N, C-alpha and C positions, 0 to 999 in steps of 0.2 A: 183662359183661366184653369187649372188645375186642382180637380176635387183631394182631398185628401179624408181619407175617412179612420176616424178613431174605431176600433175594433176591440172589446173584452171577449173574454171567455173563460172557462171555466178548466180546461184540458189544452192547454199551449199547443203542445207536442200533435195530437192527432188533429188540431183543428188548421195548425199553419199546415200540415201538409194536406189536407184538404182544401183548404184554400188557393196552395199552390197549384196542383192538380184543375181545381175550378177556373184559375186564370189562367193555366198554360190552355186548356180547351178552350175558354173566349178568346185569346189571343189567335189562336189557329183560324176561330170561324168570324176574326175581323183582322184578320192580316197586321195586327198590330204587337209584333214580338219586341221582346224586351218592354214591356210598357207599364211597368210599374215600378215602385220603391217599398220594401218595407222598413221600418225603424225596430230598433231595439227595443225589446219587452222590458215591460215594468210591471212588478207584482206589489198587489196588497188586496187584501180581506179573502183570500182564495182567489182572486181573478187573476188574469193576466191581462197585459192591456197593450197594442200597439198601433202603429200607422199605418195605414195603406196609401201610400201617395200613388194617383197613376198619373204618368206622362200623357201629354195631348193624345199622341198617334193612337193609344186602346181607346183614351177616353171618347174621343172623339168616332174612333170606328165604333164602340159600344151605343155611342148614342147616335149613329148612322142606323146601323144592323137593325135596333130594336125602338127605334123612335114610336113605332107604333104603341108599344107595349111601355114605354115609359110613359109617354103621356097620359095613360088610362089610371096613373097615381094621384091620387086627391090633392096632394101637394099644391102651391103654387107657384114655388119658381124650380127651376131645374136641377139645382146642385141636390135639393132632397129628395126632387123626384127620382134620379139618379142613385141616389144614397139608397131611398126604400128598392130598388131595381135590385141593387146588387146584395141589398142584403136576403131577398125574398130570393135570390141567384144563389149565394152561400147557402143558404137553408137547403134548398132543394138539391144541393148535391151533398147534403147530410151535414155540415157544420152547425154545430151548437152555437151560434155566437151571437149578440149584440154589436150593433153597430150607430154611428152616430158620425154627422158631419163633425170634424174638425175645426176648432176656431183658429 
């Protein structure tokens, strides 16, 4: 199952660049190149929202390489643990974003 995250930001241009750099770095760590798809952004109330869909090669690589870190999150299901891990990863790379699992 591919995970899709909905990302909200107040500074789309800067955060998008940081997210792409962070994902590029993650791809090189897990050998999961071309492993994600970004949707077109939509804006409302000063926020810009877009979706980030992980392809299975990148998602599986992240889950395998960082399984010990992901397992420490207190969520009960794997998709929420993965979303929280990616949120913390993006924040550590300087992104000021809000992330939730997309329905």
